[in-house]
LODO-315967 format. One record per atom (N, C-alpha, C): residue in one letter; y, z, x. Coordinates in steps of 0.001 Angstrom, whole numbers. Atoms other than C-alpha are relative to their C-alpha. Example, Ala and Ser with C-alpha at 12.3 -4.5 7.8 and 13.67 -1.06 7.14 Angstrom:
<pts>
PT rest      py      pz      px
PT    A   -1190       0     890
PT    A   -4500    7800   12300
PT    A    1200       0     900
PT    S   -1190     -60    -820
PT    S   -1060    7140   13670
PT    S    1090     730    -770
</pts>
This chain:
<pts>
PT rest      py      pz      px
PT    M   -1376    -300     267
PT    M -101461   37337  -98301
PT    M     797   -1247     155
PT    T    -836    1238     -98
PT    T  -98965   34528  -99014
PT    T    1365     323     631
PT    D   -1257    -177    -625
PT    D  -95931   34078  -96891
PT    D    1083    -703    -910
PT    H   -1028     555     794
PT    H  -92889   33596  -99170
PT    H    1326    -104     841
PT    K   -1209     187    -809
PT    K  -90168   32300  -96839
PT    K    1168    -284    -842
PT    Q   -1151     181     739
PT    Q  -86744   32571  -98249
PT    Q     713   -1329     423
PT    P    -738    1155    -420
PT    P  -84836   29270  -98366
PT    P    1376     342     666
PT    T   -1174    -189    -669
PT    T  -81807   28995  -96124
PT    T    1197    -442    -901
PT    V   -1176     326     806
PT    V  -78559   29155  -98084
PT    V    1037    -668     957
PT    L    -963     737    -865
PT    L  -76069   26514  -96703
PT    L    1462     319    -483
PT    C   -1284    -249     505
PT    C  -73133   27190  -99002
PT    C    -108     333   -1567
PT    K     -81    -248    1433
PT    K  -72088   28104 -102545
PT    K     416   -1300    -738
PT    I    -391    1145     780
PT    I  -71595   25447 -105219
PT    I    1434    -163     -17
PT    S   -1510     -36      30
PT    S  -67943   26438 -105320
PT    S     585    -528    1302
PT    D    -526     529   -1211
PT    D  -67622   25337 -101680
PT    D     -35   -1621       2
PT    L     157    1446      69
PT    L  -68555   21729 -102593
PT    L    1248    -709    -564
PT    I   -1024     805     475
PT    I  -66013   19030 -103240
PT    I    -627   -1259    -596
PT    P     663    1125     658
PT    P  -67099   16416 -105846
PT    P     357   -1341     671
PT    N     -95    1262    -633
PT    N  -67699   12979 -104325
PT    N     581       2    1327
PT    S    -496    -173   -1379
PT    S  -66987   14231 -100832
PT    S   -1043     773     757
PT    G     891    -735    -884
PT    G  -68600   15961  -97884
PT    G     623    1195     572
PT    I    -329   -1185    -805
PT    I  -68511   19327  -96129
PT    I   -1016     144    1017
PT    C     953    -283   -1050
PT    C  -70143   20599  -93025
PT    C    -508    1431    -142
PT    A     645   -1318      -5
PT    A  -72601   23460  -93019
PT    A    -787      94    1300
PT    K     745    -191   -1239
PT    K  -74553   24943  -90131
PT    K   -1262     851    -322
PT    A    1263    -681     219
PT    A  -78244   25963  -90154
PT    A    -790    -114    1288
PT    Q     889     -13   -1153
PT    Q  -80462   26913  -87244
PT    Q     666    -759    1224
PT    G    -784     691   -1086
PT    G  -77715   25654  -84782
PT    G     285   -1434    -186
PT    T    -275    1433     290
PT    T  -77443   22242  -86378
PT    T    1069    -139   -1006
PT    Q   -1005     340    1013
PT    Q  -74464   20861  -88165
PT    Q    -565    -968    -979
PT    I     536     822    1073
PT    I  -75425   19409  -91511
PT    I    1140    -467    -882
PT    A    -986     509     957
PT    A  -73176   17100  -93599
PT    A    -562      23   -1384
PT    L     444    -127    1391
PT    L  -73539   17954  -97284
PT    L     956    -865    -838
PT    F    -786     811     908
PT    F  -72400   15504  -99919
PT    F    -330     328   -1427
PT    Y     145    -379    1370
PT    Y  -71843   16492 -103483
PT    Y     374   -1114    -904
PT    L    -251    1195     907
PT    L  -72177   13503 -105895
PT    L    -519     408   -1428
PT    P     411    -552    1293
PT    P  -72228   15088 -109436
PT    P    -578   -1038    -970
PT    E     494    1077     893
PT    E  -72933   11721 -111133
PT    E   -1348    -600     479
PT    E    1265     581    -556
PT    E  -76013   10980 -108966
PT    E   -1146    1040    -233
PT    T    1171    -841      39
PT    T  -79536   12319 -109016
PT    T    -850    -289    1267
PT    P    -480   -1407      35
PT    P  -80025   14362 -106926
PT    P    1504      40     172
PT    Q   -1456    -132    -123
PT    Q  -76465   15717 -106840
PT    Q     469     306    1372
PT    V    -450    -399   -1337
PT    V  -76504   17006 -103260
PT    V    -913    -726    1011
PT    Y     745     709   -1046
PT    Y  -77557   15031 -100152
PT    Y     438     675    1330
PT    A    -241    -609   -1317
PT    A  -77810   16349  -96581
PT    A    -536    -818    1105
PT    I     370     763   -1222
PT    I  -77876   14445  -93294
PT    I     630     751    1200
PT    G    -665    -501   -1164
PT    G  -77058   15329  -89709
PT    G    1430    -392      31
PT    N   -1474     295     -71
PT    N  -73342   15558  -89085
PT    N     406    -797    1227
PT    W    -247     690   -1237
PT    W  -73599   13944  -85677
PT    W    -113   -1520    -158
PT    D     -41    1549      20
PT    D  -72526   10228  -85582
PT    D    -473    -430    1309
PT    P     537     441   -1287
PT    P  -74777    8765  -82893
PT    P     730   -1208     607
PT    I    -770    1132    -554
PT    I  -72514    5721  -82524
PT    I    1354     445     509
PT    G   -1333    -553    -445
PT    G  -69137    7487  -82420
PT    G     -97    1193     911
PT    K     272   -1116    -829
PT    K  -70709   10431  -80565
PT    K     882    1205    -313
PT    A    -791   -1174     409
PT    A  -69046   13176  -82553
PT    A    -577     531   -1315
PT    N     439    -601    1325
PT    N  -69821   15607  -85462
PT    N    1099    -256   -1011
PT    V   -1057     409     947
PT    V  -67732   13791  -88103
PT    V    -554    -549   -1318
PT    L     469     715    1182
PT    L  -69999   12376  -90790
PT    L     368     687   -1330
PT    S    -406    -673    1179
PT    S  -69072   15100  -93307
PT    S    1369    -449    -510
PT    R   -1346     464     281
PT    R  -65576   13605  -93204
PT    R      14   -1494    -498
PT    G     115    1396     409
PT    G  -66836   10103  -94158
PT    G     207    -224   -1461
PT    I    -226     453    1362
PT    I  -66228    8212  -97357
PT    I   -1320    -415    -642
PT    V    1210     339     595
PT    V  -69148    8052  -99763
PT    V     165   -1288    -950
PT    G      -2    1171     869
PT    G  -70048    4930 -101761
PT    G   -1414    -509    -144
PT    D    1340     620      30
PT    D  -72862    2563 -102334
PT    D      50   -1491     506
PT    I     216    1335    -484
PT    I  -74097    -643 -100721
PT    I   -1334    -484    -463
PT    N    1277     511     527
PT    N  -76705   -2678 -102517
PT    N    -827    1054    -644
PT    Q     587   -1133     752
PT    Q  -77502     324 -104742
PT    Q    -629    1104     881
PT    R     410   -1076    -915
PT    R  -77990    2647 -101734
PT    R    1205     902      97
PT    V   -1064   -1025    -125
PT    V  -75902    5833 -101664
PT    V     249     198    1546
PT    V    -260     -34   -1424
PT    V  -74122    5811  -98268
PT    V    1260     771     270
PT    V   -1224    -497    -483
PT    V  -71476    7461  -96203
PT    V     483    -926    1111
PT    A    -586     752   -1090
PT    A  -69110    5468  -93950
PT    A     516     973    1036
PT    S    -505    -861   -1057
PT    S  -68470    7100  -90581
PT    S    1483    -199      98
PT    P   -1422     141    -144
PT    P  -64839    7890  -90154
PT    P     509    -655    1406
PT    L    -318     560   -1376
PT    L  -64950    6590  -86559
PT    L     -95   -1481      42
PT    Y     108    1361    -126
PT    Y  -66339    3144  -86407
PT    Y    -452    -669   -1286
PT    K     241     559    1349
PT    K  -67168    2634  -90140
PT    K   -1459    -434    -252
PT    Q    1374     256     313
PT    Q  -70978    2303  -89847
PT    Q    -331     737   -1258
PT    H     442    -606    1252
PT    H  -72666    3125  -93155
PT    H   -1424     577     202
PT    F    1265    -651    -118
PT    F  -75533    5637  -93278
PT    F    -487     323   -1337
PT    D     640    -243    1281
PT    D  -77989    5837  -96193
PT    D    -226    1554     -94
PT    L      47   -1460     213
PT    L  -77853    9421  -97612
PT    L   -1428     382    -333
PT    V    1385    -355     380
PT    V  -81523    9277  -98735
PT    V    -913    -162    1261
PT    T     875     270   -1092
PT    T  -83157    7783  -95625
PT    T     584     369    1465
PT    G    -665    -206   -1277
PT    G  -80563    8402  -92829
PT    G     204   -1290     777
PT    E    -106    1269    -663
PT    E  -80769    4702  -91845
PT    E    1416    -469      56
PT    C   -1271     634    -133
PT    C  -77692    2997  -90476
PT    C    -128   -1421    -625
PT    I      83    1254     691
PT    I  -77101     -32  -92753
PT    I     207   -1195    1032
PT    E    -321    1045    -934
PT    E  -75629   -2108  -89900
PT    E    -968    -138    1158
PT    D     935     -13   -1172
PT    D  -78282   -1162  -87301
PT    D   -1214     877    -377
PT    S    1149    -801     484
PT    S  -81724    -154  -88660
PT    S    -688     797    1138
PT    E     553    -793   -1130
PT    E  -82673    1106  -85179
PT    E     577    1433     106
PT    V    -715   -1267     -78
PT    V  -80243    3988  -85652
PT    V    -296     763   -1282
PT    T     232    -810    1151
PT    T  -81252    6836  -87987
PT    T     526    1434     248
PT    L    -418   -1379     -60
PT    L  -79952   10287  -88773
PT    L   -1097     858    -558
PT    P     985    -917     660
PT    P  -82036   13381  -89641
PT    P     522     197   -1460
PT    V    -256    -284    1374
PT    V  -82209   13949  -93377
PT    V    -670    1383    -390
PT    F     474   -1301     296
PT    F  -82583   17456  -94778
PT    F    -241     139   -1519
PT    A     378    -219    1478
PT    A  -84243   18493  -98113
PT    A     891    1223    -463
PT    V    -830   -1026     560
PT    V  -81719   20457 -100112
PT    V     -82     -13   -1494
PT    E     -38     -61    1509
PT    E  -81400   21640 -103723
PT    E    1002     974    -387
PT    I    -832   -1018     574
PT    I  -79073   23501 -105927
PT    I    -941    1052    -661
PT    N     808   -1188     513
PT    N  -80511   26999 -106659
PT    N     993    1009    -498
PT    E    -958    -817     667
PT    E  -78442   28912 -109113
PT    E    1344    -346     491
PT    D   -1323     358    -365
PT    D  -75012   29078 -107504
PT    D     182    -400    1451
PT    S     -17     353   -1404
PT    S  -76006   27934 -103969
PT    S    -663   -1356     253
PT    V     765    1139    -473
PT    V  -77158   24910 -102039
PT    V    -923     607    1079
PT    V     913    -559    -952
PT    V  -80275   25728 -100138
PT    V    -770   -1124     679
PT    L     869     877    -757
PT    L  -82318   24051  -97398
PT    L   -1408     337    -353
PT    T    1301    -350     553
PT    T  -85806   23739  -98753
PT    T   -1127    -286     981
PT    D    1095     215    -934
PT    D  -87821   22728  -95684
PT    D     232     573    1395
</pts>
């Protein structure tokens, strides 16, 4: 018998703001979701906790790119975090958790 675990729905597509972030919660963890409709993939998910600023604020950061890496700048001390790897651009010793997400019909789902 195969176990078909249902993916965790984080939000509806209509909850997303183009080229910006929102915060969702799954399994007790705050997740910063970024909807970049011109990128592939269109949705990125990292931990919302800024380990340098010590606050759950990354979903409020400004998205952009540095050296062709899609990043978010922390609203506190302006460190940039790679949305694909979670790595801090200014300090490679600092990394964030990255979550696998995808758009499934009208929802954003956590896939792992």
